[in-house]
Structure formats: C-alpha cells, structure tokens
VOPAGU-2260 file (C-alpha; in pm, 1 decimal, decimal comma):
REM VOPAGU-2260
SITE   aa  ch    i         X         Y         Z
SITE  MET   A    0     771,0    1325,3   -9190,0
SITE  GLY   A    1     907,9    1357,7   -8828,0
SITE  LEU   A    2     753,1    1159,1   -8547,4
SITE  GLU   A    3     502,3    1029,6   -8779,3
SITE  SER   A    4     776,6     834,7   -8955,3
SITE  LEU   A    5     883,3     656,0   -8651,2
SITE  GLY   A    6     787,2     293,2   -8563,6
SITE  ASP   A    7     560,4     217,5   -8243,0
SITE  LEU   A    8     871,5     106,9   -8025,2
SITE  GLU   A    9    1051,5     420,2   -8099,0
SITE  LEU   A   10     749,8     642,1   -8017,2
SITE  ASN   A   11     706,5     442,6   -7692,6
SITE  ILE   A   12    1060,0     506,2   -7594,1
SITE  ILE   A   13    1034,1     870,9   -7666,3
SITE  LEU   A   14     698,5     922,0   -7482,5
SITE  SER   A   15     826,9     737,2   -7183,1
SITE  ASN   A   16    1105,1     988,4   -7142,6
SITE  LEU   A   17     868,4    1289,7   -7155,5
SITE  GLY   A   18     671,0    1230,6   -6835,5
SITE  ALA   A   19     298,8    1201,1   -6798,1
SITE  GLU   A   20     221,7    1579,6   -6860,3
SITE  ASP   A   21     413,8    1603,0   -7197,7
SITE  THR   A   22     269,0    1277,5   -7297,8
SITE  ALA   A   23     -77,0    1395,4   -7258,6
SITE  ARG   A   24      25,6    1698,5   -7456,1
SITE  ALA   A   25     185,9    1500,4   -7741,3
SITE  SER   A   26    -124,8    1288,5   -7779,4
SITE  CYS   A   27    -315,2    1603,5   -7920,4
SITE  VAL   A   28     -62,5    1642,7   -8193,7
SITE  SER   A   29    -183,0    1337,3   -8400,5
SITE  LYS   A   30    -382,2    1028,5   -8424,6
SITE  LYS   A   31     -68,9     801,1   -8417,9
SITE  LEU   A   32      66,1     984,7   -8128,7
SITE  ARG   A   33    -277,3     952,6   -7939,2
SITE  GLU   A   34    -257,8     562,8   -8010,2
SITE  SER   A   35      91,0     564,4   -7877,4
SITE  ALA   A   36      17,1     768,5   -7564,5
SITE  SER   A   37    -274,8     524,6   -7485,7
SITE  GLU   A   38     -46,6     214,0   -7473,5
SITE  ASP   A   39     -70,0      68,8   -7116,5
SITE  SER   A   40     296,1     -31,0   -7119,4
SITE  LEU   A   41     381,4     334,2   -7148,3
SITE  TRP   A   42     158,6     395,3   -6847,8
SITE  SER   A   43     319,2     108,1   -6664,8
SITE  HIS   A   44     651,5     269,5   -6693,3
SITE  ILE   A   45     521,7     607,8   -6587,8
SITE  CYS   A   46     347,9     451,0   -6285,8
SITE  ALA   A   47     685,9     267,8   -6184,3
SITE  GLN   A   48     875,8     600,5   -6232,8
SITE  ASP   A   49     651,0     833,6   -6056,7
SITE  LEU   A   50     480,8     606,6   -5788,2
SITE  ALA   A   51     687,7     293,4   -5781,0
SITE  LEU   A   52     383,7      86,0   -5880,2
SITE  SER   A   53     424,3    -257,3   -6001,5
SITE  GLN   A   54      59,5    -324,8   -6055,0
SITE  PRO   A   55    -231,9     -89,9   -6150,1
SITE  LEU   A   56    -389,5      33,8   -5796,8
SITE  ASP   A   57    -568,8     324,3   -5681,9
SITE  PRO   A   58    -435,7     527,2   -5371,8
SITE  LEU   A   59    -638,1     288,0   -5136,6
SITE  GLY   A   60    -465,0      -8,6   -5285,4
SITE  ASN   A   61    -762,4    -136,6   -5465,3
SITE  PRO   A   62    -682,3    -297,2   -5811,8
SITE  LEU   A   63    -767,0    -110,7   -6138,6
SITE  PRO   A   64    -801,1    -241,1   -6498,0
SITE  SER   A   65    -500,5     -58,6   -6656,8
SITE  PHE   A   66    -192,3     162,7   -6543,0
SITE  ARG   A   67    -335,9     432,4   -6736,1
SITE  GLU   A   68    -644,7     440,8   -6502,9
SITE  SER   A   69    -432,6     391,8   -6204,9
SITE  TYR   A   70    -208,4     699,4   -6292,8
SITE  HIS   A   71    -538,6     906,3   -6340,4
SITE  SER   A   72    -675,4     792,2   -6012,2
SITE  TRP   A   73    -378,5     915,0   -5836,5
SITE  ARG   A   74    -358,8    1244,9   -5999,4
SITE  GLU   A   75    -722,4    1306,8   -5921,9
SITE  SER   A   76    -702,2    1193,1   -5568,9
SITE  PHE   A   77    -419,4    1411,2   -5495,3
SITE  SER   A   78    -509,5    1717,3   -5746,9
SITE  MET   A   79    -502,8    1966,0   -5469,6
SITE  TYR   A   80    -138,5    1896,6   -5403,1
SITE  PRO   A   81     194,6    1966,9   -5596,7
SITE  TRP   A   82     254,6    1663,6   -5782,9
SITE  SER   A   83     629,6    1665,5   -5717,0
SITE  LEU   A   84     573,9    1682,8   -5352,2
SITE  VAL   A   85     308,6    1383,4   -5375,5
SITE  LYS   A   86     576,8    1177,7   -5551,5
SITE  ARG   A   87     844,6    1268,4   -5280,9
SITE  VAL   A   88     598,8    1153,1   -4991,1
SITE  LYS   A   89     523,7     827,6   -5192,0
SITE  ARG   A   90     889,0     761,2   -5224,4
SITE  CYS   A   91     943,7     816,9   -4846,6
SITE  TRP   A   92     664,5     593,5   -4741,1
SITE  GLY   A   93     778,6     327,7   -5010,3
SITE  ARG   A   94    1117,1     304,1   -4851,6
SITE  LEU   A   95     978,2     261,2   -4508,8
SITE  ARG   A   96     724,2       9,0   -4610,6
SITE  ASN   A   97     979,6    -195,4   -4833,6
SITE  TRP   A   98    1208,9    -212,1   -4507,7
SITE  LEU   A   99     921,6    -304,8   -4281,0
SITE  THR   A  100     810,3    -555,0   -4537,3
SITE  LEU   A  101    1135,8    -728,1   -4538,2
SITE  ASN   A  102    1251,4    -690,1   -4169,2
SITE  PHE   A  103     956,6    -606,8   -3950,9
SITE  PRO   A  104     629,5    -702,3   -4094,6
SITE  GLU   A  105     471,4    -716,4   -3767,6
SITE  ALA   A  106     506,2    -333,5   -3742,7
SITE  GLU   A  107     404,1    -284,1   -4089,2
SITE  ALA   A  108      62,2    -447,8   -4005,7
SITE  THR   A  109      -1,9    -171,9   -3746,2
SITE  LEU   A  110      -6,4     130,4   -4024,2
SITE  LYS   A  111    -361,3     235,4   -4078,0
SITE  LYS   A  112    -499,4     306,9   -4411,8
SITE  GLY   A  113    -465,6     670,9   -4536,5
SITE  ALA   A  114    -705,6     939,6   -4400,5
SITE  SER   A  115    -933,4    1131,0   -4629,6
SITE  GLU   A  116    -932,8    1502,8   -4681,8
SITE  SER   A  117   -1260,7    1537,0   -4472,7
SITE  ASP   A  118   -1062,6    1355,5   -4179,7
SITE  ILE   A  119    -770,2    1602,9   -4201,3
SITE  GLN   A  120   -1009,6    1897,3   -4229,7
SITE  GLU   A  121   -1189,6    1773,4   -3908,4
SITE  LEU   A  122    -869,0    1754,9   -3709,7
SITE  GLU   A  123    -783,0    2132,8   -3838,5
SITE  ARG   A  124   -1136,4    2231,7   -3725,3
SITE  ILE   A  125   -1118,0    2090,8   -3380,8
SITE  LEU   A  126    -757,9    2194,5   -3318,5
SITE  LYS   A  127    -791,1    2535,7   -3502,5
SITE  VAL   A  128    -446,9    2469,5   -3706,3
SITE  LYS   A  129    -372,7    2449,2   -4062,8
SITE  LEU   A  130    -122,2    2139,7   -4137,7
SITE  PRO   A  131     173,3    2204,1   -4346,6
SITE  LEU   A  132     127,3    2041,0   -4671,9
SITE  PRO   A  133     389,8    1759,1   -4651,6
SITE  THR   A  134     223,8    1646,5   -4328,2
SITE  ARG   A  135    -105,9    1643,3   -4486,5
SITE  ILE   A  136      -1,4    1413,7   -4762,9
SITE  LEU   A  137     184,7    1186,2   -4535,4
SITE  TYR   A  138    -142,5    1124,3   -4342,3
SITE  ARG   A  139    -322,3    1091,5   -4674,6
SITE  PHE   A  140    -104,5     783,4   -4729,8
SITE  TYR   A  141    -107,8     632,0   -4381,1
SITE  ASP   A  142    -313,7     751,1   -4071,4
SITE  GLY   A  143     -29,0     667,9   -3840,3
SITE  GLN   A  144     -20,5     340,4   -3640,2
SITE  GLU   A  145    -281,0     152,3   -3449,4
SITE  PHE   A  146    -217,6    -121,6   -3182,1
SITE  THR   A  147    -453,2    -389,1   -3066,7
SITE  ASP   A  148    -496,3    -510,6   -2706,0
SITE  GLU   A  149    -266,5    -822,5   -2804,6
SITE  HIS   A  150      16,0    -572,2   -2917,0
SITE  TYR   A  151       3,3    -427,8   -2563,7
SITE  SER   A  152     -52,8    -759,8   -2371,8
SITE  ASN   A  153     257,3    -923,0   -2518,9
SITE  SER   A  154     493,9    -676,1   -2359,3
SITE  LEU   A  155     552,1    -548,9   -1994,6
SITE  TYR   A  156     626,6    -206,9   -2122,2
SITE  GLY   A  157     383,7    -130,2   -2408,1
SITE  SER   A  158     387,8    -208,9   -2777,3
SITE  PRO   A  159     738,5    -274,1   -2921,1
SITE  LEU   A  160     614,9    -206,6   -3275,3
SITE  GLY   A  161     670,9     174,6   -3291,5
SITE  LEU   A  162     786,3     267,0   -3635,4
SITE  ILE   A  163    1038,5     529,9   -3492,2
SITE  GLY   A  164    1167,6     278,9   -3233,2
SITE  GLY   A  165    1337,1     358,7   -2914,6
SITE  TYR   A  166    1570,9     226,7   -2637,4
SITE  THR   A  167    1586,9      52,3   -2289,4
SITE  PHE   A  168    1799,6     159,1   -1990,1
SITE  TYR   A  169    1772,4      37,4   -1624,5
SITE  ASN   A  170    1403,9     -65,2   -1603,9
SITE  ARG   A  171    1284,0     208,4   -1832,5
SITE  SER   A  172    1163,8     140,4   -2201,7
SITE  VAL   A  173    1079,6     398,2   -2463,0
SITE  ASN   A  174     923,9     294,9   -2806,4
SITE  VAL   A  175     779,8     568,9   -3029,7
SITE  TYR   A  176     519,7     531,4   -3276,6
SITE  LEU   A  177     313,5     772,0   -3524,7
SITE  LEU   A  178     -12,8     899,0   -3382,4
SITE  PRO   A  179    -326,9     844,3   -3595,7
SITE  LEU   A  180    -548,9    1150,4   -3647,7
SITE  ARG   A  181    -794,2    1065,5   -3371,2
SITE  GLN   A  182    -508,4    1036,8   -3105,0
SITE  ILE   A  183    -339,2    1355,4   -3244,1
SITE  ILE   A  184    -661,3    1527,2   -3141,4
SITE  THR   A  185    -680,8    1376,4   -2786,7
SITE  ARG   A  186    -307,7    1397,9   -2703,1
SITE  THR   A  187    -289,4    1764,2   -2833,2
SITE  GLU   A  188    -600,7    1862,3   -2631,4
SITE  GLU   A  189    -444,2    1706,1   -2341,8
SITE  ILE   A  190    -105,6    1874,3   -2352,3
SITE  ARG   A  191    -285,2    2199,0   -2413,2
SITE  ARG   A  192    -430,9    2194,2   -2079,4
SITE  HIS   A  193     -82,2    2212,1   -1896,9
SITE  PRO   A  194      66,5    2549,5   -1788,7
SITE  GLY   A  195     327,0    2537,8   -2016,0
SITE  PHE   A  196     136,3    2553,6   -2340,4
SITE  SER   A  197     -23,1    2889,1   -2281,8
SITE  GLY   A  198       9,2    3067,8   -2630,6
SITE  LYS   A  199     114,0    2751,6   -2796,5
SITE  SER   A  200    -201,9    2675,2   -2970,2
SITE  LYS   A  201     -30,3    2585,8   -3317,7
SITE  TYR   A  202     151,8    2288,5   -3174,0
SITE  ILE   A  203       6,4    1934,2   -3211,2
SITE  ALA   A  204     128,9    1583,2   -3081,6
SITE  VAL   A  205     224,7    1373,1   -3387,5
SITE  ALA   A  206     420,0    1079,8   -3210,2
SITE  ALA   A  207     468,9     931,3   -2870,2
SITE  SER   A  208     610,9     652,8   -2681,3
SITE  SER   A  209     371,9     362,3   -2645,6
SITE  THR   A  210     528,4     282,3   -2303,9
SITE  PHE   A  211     465,0     441,5   -1965,8
SITE  ILE   A  212     759,0     705,6   -2038,3
SITE  ASN   A  213     597,2    1022,3   -2146,5
SITE  LYS   A  214     802,4    1100,4   -2469,1
SITE  LEU   A  215     606,8    1341,1   -2708,5
SITE  PHE   A  216     679,7    1488,7   -3041,9
SITE  LEU   A  217     501,1    1812,4   -3140,6
SITE  LEU   A  218     465,3    1967,3   -3477,7
SITE  ASN   A  219     457,2    2343,5   -3495,5
SITE  CYS   A  220     195,6    2399,0   -3774,6
SITE  ASN   A  221     292,4    2758,0   -3839,5
SITE  SER   A  222     685,8    2697,1   -3873,8
SITE  GLY   A  223     677,9    2349,3   -3988,5
SITE  GLN   A  224     940,9    2240,1   -3730,6
SITE  LEU   A  225     910,1    1925,2   -3524,3
SITE  PHE   A  226    1010,1    1930,8   -3170,6
SITE  VAL   A  227    1037,4    1682,1   -2882,1
SITE  GLY   A  228     944,9    1747,0   -2524,1
SITE  THR   A  229    1204,1    1760,5   -2241,8
SITE  LYS   A  230    1138,9    1678,9   -1868,1
SITE  ASN   A  231     987,1    2042,0   -1836,9
SITE  LEU   A  232     747,2    2014,1   -2137,4
SITE  SER   A  233     434,5    2013,7   -1908,0
SITE  ALA   A  234     553,1    2280,8   -1658,7
SITE  SER   A  235     725,6    2527,2   -1911,5
SITE  GLY   A  236     665,2    2396,2   -2263,3
SITE  GLU   A  237    1041,3    2306,2   -2286,8
SITE  MET   A  238    1132,6    2152,7   -2611,9
SITE  LEU   A  239    1414,2    2064,1   -2837,3
SITE  PRO   A  240    1401,8    2088,3   -3225,0
SITE  CYS   A  241    1436,0    1756,2   -3393,1
SITE  VAL   A  242    1539,4    1873,0   -3749,3
SITE  PRO   A  243    1815,8    2114,0   -3833,3
SITE  LYS   A  244    1645,4    2445,0   -3870,3
SITE  GLU   A  245    1826,5    2561,0   -4205,5
SITE  LEU   A  246    1621,5    2282,3   -4361,1
SITE  ILE   A  247    1284,1    2401,8   -4280,9
SITE  ARG   A  248    1229,4    2673,7   -4537,1
SITE  SER   A  249    1073,7    2709,1   -4894,1
SITE  VAL   A  250    1255,8    2505,1   -5151,3
SITE  HIS   A  251    1231,8    2553,9   -5540,3
SITE  ASP   A  252    1181,0    2290,4   -5775,8
SITE  LEU   A  253    1044,3    2271,1   -6140,2
SITE  ASN   A  254     686,3    2297,0   -6017,2
SITE  GLY   A  255     748,5    2612,7   -5814,9
SITE  ASP   A  256     779,9    2678,7   -5438,0
SITE  GLN   A  257     654,5    2390,0   -5191,9
SITE  GLN   A  258     685,6    2413,7   -4815,3
SITE  GLN   A  259     917,4    2162,5   -4665,1
SITE  ASP   A  260     826,7    2074,3   -4327,0
SITE  ALA   A  261    1021,4    1879,6   -4062,4
SITE  MET   A  262     782,2    1581,4   -4036,5
SITE  LEU   A  263     869,7    1473,0   -4376,9
SITE  LEU   A  264    1242,1    1546,5   -4352,8
SITE  TRP   A  265    1256,7    1341,0   -4016,2
SITE  LEU   A  266    1081,1    1038,5   -4176,2
SITE  GLU   A  267    1302,8    1048,9   -4461,9
SITE  GLU   A  268    1608,5    1070,5   -4246,6
SITE  HIS   A  269    1459,9     781,4   -4030,3
SITE  GLY   A  270    1410,4     564,0   -4363,8
SITE  HIS   A  271    1779,7     630,0   -4463,8
SITE  ARG   A  272    1901,2     510,8   -4130,4
SITE  LEU   A  273    1697,0     184,5   -4152,1
SITE  GLU   A  274    1806,4     117,5   -4501,9
SITE  LYS   A  275    2183,9     197,3   -4427,4
SITE  GLY   A  276    2171,9     -40,1   -4121,4
SITE  ILE   A  277    2279,1     267,8   -3918,2
SITE  ILE   A  278    1996,1     158,8   -3678,2
SITE  LYS   A  279    1853,5    -188,3   -3670,8
SITE  LEU   A  280    1617,6    -440,5   -3496,1
SITE  ARG   A  281    1696,8    -584,0   -3160,2
SITE  GLU   A  282    1530,1    -889,1   -3001,1
SITE  GLU   A  283    1471,0    -894,3   -2626,1
SITE  LYS   A  284    1296,1   -1133,8   -2429,8
SITE  LYS   A  285    1126,4   -1264,9   -2766,5
SITE  PHE   A  286     999,7    -915,6   -2863,5
SITE  ARG   A  287    1147,5    -711,8   -3160,1
SITE  SER   A  288    1188,1    -340,3   -3179,2
SITE  ILE   A  289    1372,9     -88,3   -3369,1
SITE  SER   A  290    1658,4      14,2   -3162,6
SITE  LEU   A  291    1790,7     393,8   -3182,9
SITE  PHE   A  292    2135,1     291,9   -3066,2
SITE  PRO   A  293    2356,7     343,1   -3373,5
SITE  GLU   A  294    2517,5      48,0   -3526,9
SITE  GLU   A  295    2770,7     203,3   -3770,6
SITE  PRO   A  296    3060,2     435,9   -3743,9
SITE  PRO   A  297    3106,8     729,6   -3674,6
SITE  SER   A  298    2853,4     718,9   -3410,1
SITE  CYS   A  299    2936,8     348,8   -3299,4
SITE  ILE   A  300    3283,6     277,9   -3199,9
SITE  THR   A  301    3448,4     -59,9   -3211,4
SITE  ALA   A  302    3763,7    -183,7   -3030,3
SITE  ILE   A  303    3904,9    -523,9   -3026,8
SITE  THR   A  304    4150,1    -629,6   -2743,9
SITE  SER   A  305    4288,5    -981,7   -2681,8
SITE  SER   A  306    4012,4   -1100,5   -2927,3
SITE  VAL   A  307    3737,2    -941,1   -2697,1
SITE  LYS   A  308    3523,8    -701,6   -2929,4
SITE  VAL   A  309    3342,1    -410,1   -2767,8
SITE  ARG   A  310    3109,6    -178,7   -2956,9
SITE  ALA   A  311    2986,8     134,1   -2811,0
SITE  SER   A  312    2721,0     405,9   -2903,2
SITE  ALA   A  313    2496,2     653,2   -2732,3
SITE  VAL   A  314    2148,4     821,6   -2786,3
SITE  LEU   A  315    2008,7    1137,5   -2632,5
SITE  ILE   A  316    1716,2    1093,7   -2381,5
SITE  PRO   A  317    1523,1    1422,3   -2447,9
SITE  GLU   A  318    1227,7    1331,4   -2214,0
SITE  PHE   A  319    1448,6    1314,6   -1919,2
SITE  SER   A  320    1685,8    1614,5   -2000,6
SITE  ASP   A  321    1638,7    1947,9   -1831,2
SITE  LEU   A  322    1788,3    2246,2   -2000,5
SITE  GLN   A  323    1727,9    2461,5   -1687,9
SITE  ASP   A  324    1969,2    2255,8   -1485,8
SITE  ASP   A  325    2312,0    2364,1   -1525,4
SITE  GLU   A  326    2476,2    2056,2   -1406,1
SITE  ASP   A  327    2247,4    1781,1   -1559,1
SITE  LYS   A  328    2124,2    1970,1   -1871,1
SITE  TYR   A  329    2126,6    1661,1   -2111,8
SITE  LEU   A  330    2079,4    1293,5   -2016,2
SITE  PHE   A  331    2225,1    1028,5   -2255,8
SITE  THR   A  332    2198,8     656,5   -2251,6
SITE  TYR   A  333    2468,8     441,3   -2368,9
SITE  SER   A  334    2501,1      99,7   -2491,6
SITE  ILE   A  335    2810,0    -126,0   -2465,7
SITE  ARG   A  336    2799,3    -460,6   -2666,7
SITE  MET   A  337    3074,1    -713,5   -2584,8
SITE  SER   A  338    3156,3   -1036,6   -2761,5
SITE  LEU   A  339    3435,1   -1297,0   -2791,5
SITE  LEU   A  340    3574,1   -1358,3   -3146,5
SITE  PRO   A  341    3560,7   -1706,6   -3278,5
SITE  GLU   A  342    3926,8   -1781,8   -3225,2
SITE  GLY   A  343    3877,7   -1736,4   -2839,8
SITE  CYS   A  344    4057,9   -1525,7   -2600,9
SITE  TYR   A  345    4411,2   -1469,8   -2699,3
SITE  ILE   A  346    4658,0   -1335,5   -2440,9
SITE  ASN   A  347    5031,9   -1334,7   -2449,5
SITE  GLY   A  348    5055,6   -1629,0   -2713,5
SITE  MET   A  349    4785,3   -1848,7   -2556,9
SITE  THR   A  350    4430,1   -1899,0   -2637,9
SITE  PHE   A  351    4142,2   -1961,3   -2393,6
SITE  GLY   A  352    3785,9   -2080,1   -2465,3
SITE  SER   A  353    3620,3   -1808,5   -2258,8
SITE  CYS   A  354    3683,2   -1497,2   -2047,0
SITE  GLN   A  355    3459,3   -1333,0   -1767,3
SITE  LEU   A  356    3420,4    -967,5   -1688,6
SITE  TYR   A  357    3544,3    -865,6   -1338,7
SITE  TRP   A  358    3574,6    -491,6   -1332,0
SITE  ARG   A  359    3502,0    -168,5   -1531,6
SITE  HIS   A  360    3649,4     166,6   -1540,9
SITE  TRP   A  361    3476,5     492,8   -1706,7
SITE  VAL   A  362    3575,5     833,4   -1780,8
SITE  ILE   A  363    3316,2    1062,3   -1883,1
SITE  ARG   A  364    3376,7    1412,2   -2014,0
SITE  ALA   A  365    3185,0    1714,3   -2112,5
SITE  ASN   A  366    3364,4    1960,4   -2337,2
SITE  ASN   A  367    3682,1    1782,5   -2287,4
SITE  HIS   A  368    3668,3    1812,7   -1901,2
SITE  VAL   A  369    3622,7    1505,4   -1695,9
SITE  VAL   A  370    3284,7    1525,5   -1504,4
SITE  SER   A  371    3298,9    1157,1   -1387,2
SITE  ASP   A  372    3553,6     892,0   -1318,2
SITE  VAL   A  373    3382,8     557,7   -1241,1
SITE  ASN   A  374    3545,9     222,8   -1093,4
SITE  GLY   A  375    3329,8     -67,2    -989,2
SITE  GLU   A  376    3276,4    -448,7   -1023,4
SITE  ALA   A  377    3069,8    -592,0   -1298,8
SITE  VAL   A  378    2805,4    -411,1   -1495,9
SITE  ILE   A  379    2462,5    -356,3   -1366,7
SITE  GLY   A  380    2532,1    -640,3   -1119,9
SITE  LYS   A  381    2634,1    -880,4   -1371,1
SITE  PHE   A  382    2957,9   -1062,1   -1478,8
SITE  PRO   A  383    2899,6   -1191,4   -1825,2
SITE  LEU   A  384    3106,3   -1499,0   -1943,4
SITE  LEU   A  385    3195,3   -1455,5   -2290,7
SITE  ARG   A  386    3225,9   -1767,7   -2528,8
SITE  PRO   A  387    3317,3   -1778,3   -2906,9
SITE  GLY   A  388    3019,4   -1755,3   -3138,9
SITE  GLU   A  389    2766,5   -1650,2   -2868,4
SITE  LYS   A  390    2548,8   -1349,2   -2889,4
SITE  GLU   A  391    2668,5   -1012,3   -2769,5
SITE  PHE   A  392    2629,3    -931,9   -2409,6
SITE  ILE   A  393    2460,6    -587,1   -2394,9
SITE  TYR   A  394    2494,4    -343,7   -2113,8
SITE  GLU   A  395    2309,0     -26,3   -2120,9
SITE  SER   A  396    2325,2     278,4   -1878,4
SITE  CYS   A  397    2275,1     641,4   -1879,2
SITE  THR   A  398    2474,9     962,5   -1773,3
SITE  PRO   A  399    2378,3    1321,5   -1731,4
SITE  LEU   A  400    2608,6    1607,4   -1894,0
SITE  PRO   A  401    2599,9    1988,2   -1820,3
SITE  SER   A  402    2686,3    2045,8   -2204,4
SITE  SER   A  403    2564,2    1900,3   -2515,9
SITE  GLU   A  404    2895,3    1743,4   -2625,3
SITE  GLY   A  405    3086,2    1489,7   -2440,2
SITE  SER   A  406    3234,1    1127,5   -2454,2
SITE  VAL   A  407    3295,8     810,6   -2276,2
SITE  GLU   A  408    3589,2     593,6   -2256,2
SITE  GLY   A  409    3761,2     331,7   -2051,9
SITE  TYR   A  410    3826,1     -33,5   -1999,2
SITE  PHE   A  411    3693,6    -350,7   -1883,6
SITE  THR   A  412    3896,7    -596,6   -1682,7
SITE  PHE   A  413    3860,8    -971,9   -1778,6
SITE  VAL   A  414    4002,7   -1297,7   -1636,3
SITE  PRO   A  415    4064,2   -1571,4   -1888,3
SITE  GLY   A  416    3856,9   -1879,6   -1820,2
SITE  SER   A  417    3602,4   -1775,9   -1557,8
SITE  LEU   A  418    3593,5   -1613,5   -1229,6
SITE  SER   A  419    3543,6   -1948,6   -1046,2
SITE  GLU   A  420    3824,8   -2105,1   -1248,7
SITE  PRO   A  421    4066,0   -1859,5   -1368,8
SITE  LYS   A  422    4316,5   -1968,4   -1630,3
SITE  GLY   A  423    4553,9   -1679,9   -1604,8
SITE  ASP   A  424    4606,5   -1325,7   -1490,9
SITE  LEU   A  425    4361,5   -1034,0   -1528,3
SITE  PHE   A  426    4377,1    -845,1   -1850,5
SITE  LYS   A  427    4238,8    -497,7   -1975,4
SITE  VAL   A  428    3992,4    -469,3   -2280,6
SITE  ALA   A  429    3953,2    -129,9   -2425,4
SITE  VAL   A  430    3642,6      56,2   -2463,7
SITE  ALA   A  431    3730,1     317,7   -2728,0
SITE  GLN   A  432    3602,9     670,4   -2690,6
SITE  PHE   A  433    3262,1     723,2   -2817,8
SITE  PRO   A  434    3040,8    1050,3   -2844,1
SITE  LEU   A  435    2780,7    1187,7   -2641,6
SITE  GLN   A  436    2629,5    1491,3   -2833,8
SITE  LEU   A  437    2306,9    1658,6   -2931,8
SITE  PRO   A  438    2220,1    1522,0   -3274,8
SITE  ASP   A  439    2113,4    1710,1   -3578,6
SITE  TYR   A  440    1806,7    1480,0   -3597,1
SITE  ILE   A  441    1634,8    1373,4   -3276,7
SITE  PHE   A  442    1427,9    1053,1   -3281,5
C-alpha cells in the first residue's frame, strides 16, 4: 500500500531527496517511515548536502554521536536565522577554508572560533548598530583573524597572513585581514573620532591592513554596502564602494525574503578568485601571502617576444587615491613578471642561453589619451639577467590616473647574453596593453 510496500533502501533514497523538513514531516505518517527517517545514513546525506559535513560535529567542531544529532545541533544553534542563509554562509566559509587548508594552512590557523550571539549583541550595544544578518552569521562561524607576536616579528611590514591579501610596491606593503569583534569595536571607535565621520555612526570597521599602511574597510550596517577608505578617509570620510550596488538588495528564495549584504558577497567573490587561480600565493623573502595582482586573463595580459615572456596586471590602490584631485584621482599599482622560456632566447634564427634587460619604455593612457610616456634605463634600478627555467623576475610600480579607466603598454629592450658580454644586437620585447580600471569588486 504505497510507500509502506517499499523496501528500506527505496525509502532511504526517497527521504534523502526530500530534505530535512519534509523528512521530519514524513516521519509522522507511519511507524515504518519514522524508522526510516531515523537512519543515520540518511542524516549523513543531509548533513553533507546542507552543511558539507563528513563527520558528525556541532557548530563549534565538537564531535557528536550521530549525524542526526549533529543536524539538530546546527538547526538549534542557528534557529534565529533563515536556514537557507546559514547554508550559504557555511558554503562560503567552506570554500575559503578548503582553499586555505590546501594552500595556505598558516593563514587558516589564524581564524578565530565563531563568536556567540551575546558577543555580537555586545558589539551592537557598544557601537549602537544592528549588524546585517549575513554579517552576523559570518561572525558566528569565525570571529575574524587573530595574529600572535610571532606572526608580526617574522616580517618587516606586518603579518603576511591576511585572508584578503594585498600587494607590495616600492617600499610599501599592504596585507588585509578580517578584524575580530573586539578590534571592530576599537577600530570603529577610533575612526569615529575623526572629523570625516560626523553623521556616519552606522559604519563599522571590518577589515584592515596589518601593515603600517592605513587601509580600512567599513560596512554600512543600514544599507549593507561595504566601503574602502581613500586617502581622505579621516579628513572627509571619503570612501569607495567595494561591491556592485545593484547586488545589495533583498533577494527572494524559497524561504522568503532575506537581506543580502556586501560582506557576504565580497567573501564569496574572493573565494571564487582563489579557487579559480585568478589570484594566488606569492613567496617573497621566505614569507608567503595572497597577492591581489590577477594571474589570469582578461585582467592579466601575456606577450612572448623572442622567447621572453612578459605577464602584466594591475590593482587599484584605494587607500592612496584622492577623488578630490582632478589630476591624480586614482592610484594603481602594476606588476610586470618577466621570464625566459626553456628553449632560451631566440633571435633571427639563433638561440642564446640568457638575455639581460637594458631599457624600458611605457605609454600610460587615461580614457585613450596619453598621460605619460616614460623612457629609462632598467627597472627600479635593476637590470635582471634572464635564464631558461629560472623564476620570474617581478617588477612592481605605480601610477596615478585622472580617470577610473586607462591602460599601460610598451616594451623592454634586452641584449642577448649579458650587458657585460653581449652576444648580439639589442632587441625589443613587447609588454602588451593591460588595463588600469576601477573594478566592480575592490579588495
């Protein structure tokens, strides 16, 4: 008679496709369905599907006797939030944690255990704000990052273990991490004392550079938008939005309307870029960090000339941009990576085992108008000697633009062999045009 005539395996398959809520309802129909709905193999499937759990754990990572108890523990702990939103935040953190575990475990170790509801309520009381639901849930999973003295003492510039990452140009280094709740309070109280924050009481600091560079991200708890401060943050409160504004709205799903804030969208996009290899780890002076310079097209452009490979990409530097300056409104840092292919330097039918940089020529444009035409010896005072199979030589610099869109292109002049022992005539290596533009997402 209907479901009653089915075997245990068939019932388990049907119930596993229903989801937790419908499975609970089905268990009230008959004794047989109640027994099938109690099978832990079924709850193992539901926990894997909803929470990506491979073993029965509570939200704090403590082991539990069964997957059924694990699922109920999670539902009870997050009962005040839309379950669909909890699952989404869990997926976001899961992707980030998986990437960190495989690639950057030393940064994963800095994540703090989740904040409690009382911790969040205390922050809201002190700062007189109400956190958007997605941000509240994000902090319930992990309370930002915490560094030890060792993390700072191992680097000249600050901790390189920021989850968001950064860049280096000239003698400046930027590396952004997620602030724990206690630092959100202190950094927010500090920034609110500046004249530019008169009337901006609903903004809270959520991420910052661990280095001496004052790069600060602020969440508007009323609108849900995330901003990054410019050069004029303290003086006038000048900021740039970090997420496309059309995404900051109420979205509808099967469980009704839920707020979608920029903090969750920002971390989801960051996790996507890490997973796809758009941004990667970089090791410099024995320290590893997440580099925000894009490594994949269309933001990273590659050109090969005479077996010399040149890759180039750029990143906006919001903390040194000045929207009130008509000439130097936006500041960009760009990274040029050059290397010699395994076959060696190939010129006019001849192959050479090395080549050395002698000259550079840049053409920088803003809105298709040339704003700078640069000729000069070397790069940052260095004349890199390229050999097959060796690591890329990385050259990084920066340039201001009067507009939010521009480009850089040019060429390097190399000598086959070396400058001290040239093997032939100078030859040019193209640096293909790469974009300088205000991005949709700012990190």
